[in-house]
N, C-alpha and C positions, 0 to 999 in steps of 0.2 A: 849869375851864370848866363845872363843874356836877356832875351825878350821876356815881356810879361806873360802871365799865364793865359793860354788860349781859351780857358774855360771861364774863370772868374775875373780875369783882367787884373789880378793882383800884381803888385810890383815888388813884393817881398823876394829876397834872393832865393832862387830855387836851390833845392838840395839834390845831391847826387843819389840816384837810385843805383846806378852801376856805371863804372868806367871799364869798358872792355878793351883788350889790347888791340893795337893796330892790325888790321886785316884788309884783304882786298874787298872791293864792292861785291855784294852777293848777287847771285843769279847770273854770273858770267862764266861761261865755259871757254876753255882755251883749246886751240888746235895745236898740233905739233909745230914747234918753232915760233909760236907767238911770244912776244916779250911779256915779262911779268907785269901784272897790274899794280898800280900804286897802292900802298897800305895807308889806312887811316883809322884812327881810333873811333869807337862808338861810345858816345856819352849820352846817357839817358838820365833825365832829371824829373823831379816831382815838385809840385807847388805845396809849400808848407801851410797854405791857407785853405785850399780846397781839396788837395790830394790828387789833382790831375797829373798824369804821367805823360811826358812828351820828350821827343828827341831834342837835345840841346842844339842851338844854332851851330852850323858848321860853315867853314870857309869854302868848302867845295860846293859846286853847283848841285842843286837838287836833281833827282833823276829826271831825264827827259823822256817822258812816256810816249812821245811822238815816234820814237824809233824802237820801242819795245816789240819783241816778236814772241813773247811767252804766251802761248795759248793755254787756256784753262779748262778745256773740255774734259780732260782726264781728272780734274779736281772737283767736278760738280758733286756736292754732297748728296747723300742718300735721301735727304728730306726735301729735295727740290720739288717733287710732285705735290707733297703736302703743302708747301708754300703756295703753289699755284692754285690748289683747291681752296686754300684759306682766302686767297685774294678774291676769288669768286664770291665768297660769302660776304666780304666787305663791300663789293661793288654795288653801286646804286643805279647802274645803267645796264641795259641788256647787251649793248655792243660796246664794251669799255675799251678805252685806248690805254695801251701799256707802253711805258718808256723804261728802258734799262740803261741806267747811267753807269758807264764803265763796262760796256757790253762785251768787250774782248772779242772772241772769235764768233760770237753769236750762239754759243751752245745753249745758254739759258733761254734765249728767244726761240730757239728750235723747240724747246720743251713748252714754251708758252703757246707756240703755234699748235702743238699737239693738244693743248688744253682748250683750244677754240678761240684764242685771242687773235682776231683777224687784223686789228690795227696795232701795229708794233713799230716802235722807233728805238733804235739803239744809238747811244752816244759814246764815242770811243776816241781817245786822243791818238792812238797808234795808227799810223797810215796803213801799215800792212794788215793789222787785225781788223780795222774798219772795212777794208776791201774784202776780207774773208767773210765778214758778217753780211756785207752787201750782196756778195755772190750767193750766200745762203738764202737770199730772198727777203731780207729784212731791210726796211728803210733805215738808213744809217747816216748820222752826221759825224764827221771826223773833227772833233774839237775837244779841248780840255774844258770840262764843265766848271763853271763859276757863276756868280750872280750876273756878271756882265755877259757871259756866254748865254745864260738862260734868257736874258732880255732879248738877245738876238734870235735865239731859237724860237721864242714865243711869237716872233713876227712871221715865221714860216710854218709853224706847226700849232695845232690846237692843243690845249692843256691835256695832261694825262689823268685818267681816272685811277690808275695804279702806277706808282713809281717804284721801281726796284733799284736799290742802291746797295749792292752786295760787295763787301770788301773794297770799298773806295774811301770811305770817310777817314780811315786811319792813314791814308796816303796824302791827305789834304793839308797844306800848310796853314790855311785860314778856314777852319771848319765853320765859323759863323757865316762868312761870305758864301760858302758852298751851300749851307743849309737854307740861307735866304734865297739862293737860286732855286732850290727845290720848291719853295713857296711860290715862285713865279710860274713854274711849270705844272703845278698841281691844280686840277679842276676843283671847283667848289664841291665839298663833300668827298673829295678823293682821298685816297690813302697812300702812304708810302711804307715800304719795308726797308728798314735800315739794318744791315747785317755787318757786324764787326767781330774780330776775335775778342774773346773775353780776357782782359788783362789780368784777371785773378789767376790765370794759368801761370803767369810770370811771377807775380809777387807772392802769391799764397802757395801755389803748387810747385813753385821753383822750376819752371820749364824755361830756363834762360835762353835756349836756342830760339825762342819765339821773339826775342828782341831782334830788330832788323833795321838796317839803315834806310829802308824805304818806308817804314812805318813811323810817321811823325807824331801821331797821337795814339795813346793806349787807353782803352775805355773799359771800365768796370760797369756793372749794372748801374751803380749809383752815379758815376760821372757821365754815362751816356744819357740817363734821364735828365740830369742837370743841363747838359749841352742842348738837348732837344727842347727843354722848357725855355731856356734862355732865348732860343731862336724861334719861338712861337708855335711849338707843336705840343699837342696833347698825346700822351702815350696811351694807346688803346690796349696793348698787350705786349708783354716782354717775357721771353722765355730763353732758355739755353738749350743748345743741341751739341752733343759730342761730334767731333770731326777730326780725323787723322791724329788722334792722340791729344787733342786740345778741346776747346769748347768755343762755340760761337754764340754771340748774343743776337737774338732775332727780335726786332722791335717794330711793331706796327704803330704808325702815328697818323694823326690828322691835324690839319691846321687848327690852332686854338681859336676860339671865338673871342677871347680876351687875353691880353698879355698878363702874366703873373711873374712876380719876382721869385726866382728859385731860391730855396734855402740850402746854402752850401754847407752849413755846419753839421747837419744831421748825419751821423755815422762817420764823420771825417776822422776822428781819433783812431778808430779801428783801421781805416785805410792807411793813415800815416804810420801807424805801428808796423803794418805789413811792409811798407816801403822802407822803413828804417832797418828792418831785419834782413832784407833781401841781399844787400851787398856783403855783409859778413858771412851769411849762410852760403852764398855762392863762392866766396873765397875759400871757405873751409872745404866745400865739395871739390873745387878745382884742385886744391892741394892733395886731397885724398885720391882723386882719380889719377893725377899725374904720378903719384907714388906707385899706384898699382900698374900703370901703363909700362913702367920700366921693366916689369917682370913678365909681361905678356909674351907668349911664344910668337915668333915672327915667321912669315909676314902677317901683318894685321890688315884685315879687310873690313871696311865700314859699309853698312847697308844704306843705300840711298846716295844720290849725287845731286842734291838740290840745295837751296839756301839754308834750310834747317841743319843739314849735316855740316856744311861749311861753317856756319855760325858755331855749332857745338864744338867742332874741332879747335877753332881759334879761341873761343871764349874759355874753354877748359884748359888750354895750353897743351893739348895732345896733338897739335898739327904736325909735329915731327915724328909721331909714332904710327901714323897710318900710311900703308904702302900701296893700297889699292881700294877702289870703291866699286860697288856693284849696284846696278840700277836696272829696273825692268822697262825703262824707256829706251827703245832701240836707237832713237835719234841722238842719245848722249854717248852711246858706246863708241870707243875710240877717241873720245875727247878727254880733257883733263880739267880737274879742279885745282886751283892754286892753294896748296898748303905750304909747309916749309919748302917743299919742292913740288912741281906739278905732279899730281897723282892721277894715274890713268883710270878710266871708267870701263868696266867690263860688263857684259850681259849676265843675266842669271844663268843661262845655259852654259856660257863660257866658264863661269865659276864652278858650276856643278861638274862639268866635264874635265876641268883642268886639275892640276896638282892641288891638293888640299892646303889651305893656308894654316898658319899656326893658331890664329885667333879670329873670331868673327865678332864684330862690334855691332850691337843692336841699336842702330841709330835711324832705322826706317820708322820714325815715330808715327804710330797710328796705322801703319800698313800691316795689319796683323796676319791676314791670310798668307800674304807673300812671305813675311818674316817666318811664320811657322813652317812653311814648306822648305825654306832654305836652312833653317835651324835643324830640322830633322835630318836633312842630307849631310850637313856638316858634323852633327853629333855622331852619325854612323861612321864618319871618317876619323873620329877622335879629336876633332877641332875644339879648342876652348871657346865657349860662347859666353860673352860678357854683356850683361845688361847694365849700362853705366849708371842710369838713374837709380837702380836698385841700391847702389852704395849710399845714396842720400837717405833712403828709407830705412836703413839699418840703424 
């Protein structure tokens, strides 16, 4: 199925984790009159030797993050302050230098400033977001981080005592090159925090909507440890934190004093068994949900209008059953997501004040307080409320 494994370098033919149907690229909203986006399939594979999960090579160009405008301020997790307190405990200098790789709009660096980090550098490939970060008062470099970029950055900036790499590694086509770049930018004795989604959510907990065309690598606790060891890091601490219906892996690392060959075989059979089970289990869930969708009272409103909701609709085959989407982000209201037809996005207040739909689909994964408020209002109007993943648990 294409390139060798990005983790173990094995050349054995990759196995299919999931082949999802053709769908538009995620994260793209349409305005009225926009032409439809091209459809392309999503193929995710795993290595039969080490169990690492990665996106299969595609003919289409990789996402160009230089033009991305998705700000992540609204997505900062509740444990951000705990991370910054923890970094203080690991620091060996009184005035540590902090670098945020993939700093987006600078929201995380805003919090770092509140925690007393005076020397802050953000690295961000998006020209628009780098400008936002710079205007917020953070020194910012607009570049796509890699080993080559790190060598150039090191000519202009001192090394960092703390590197934050939050939700970046899974987007990287060459993780070894990227991690070796971190080694270049890390001061002696410095630490890095690597944060990625926990891929066990996909293969064990069956949250298929977490598969994404922008996520090139999917890390479990085991494969993340292996990747970091392969690239010369010692793991100081690894924990998991719940976030928006899923889980994140939080890994504190330091440059290893000596290179050690990681042991890929330990625990691999368990991971391979989970990978083999995912495709058939998802196909069964898809068939069950599509059968139920045919009987849902219309119109059907889905909660949320972001890439998880778009993914879920297409991956389960119910993209033709949804008539409207509701979102609490006012910037999305009046725009459209491309399902079988463009589906309009309405505000929460618009949904609550308008005519009651026939069915409310609970696809605002992890947004519990918002979901509960909308559910109470819809149930009072006699609307059928459907939790789609509950069908899998029965």
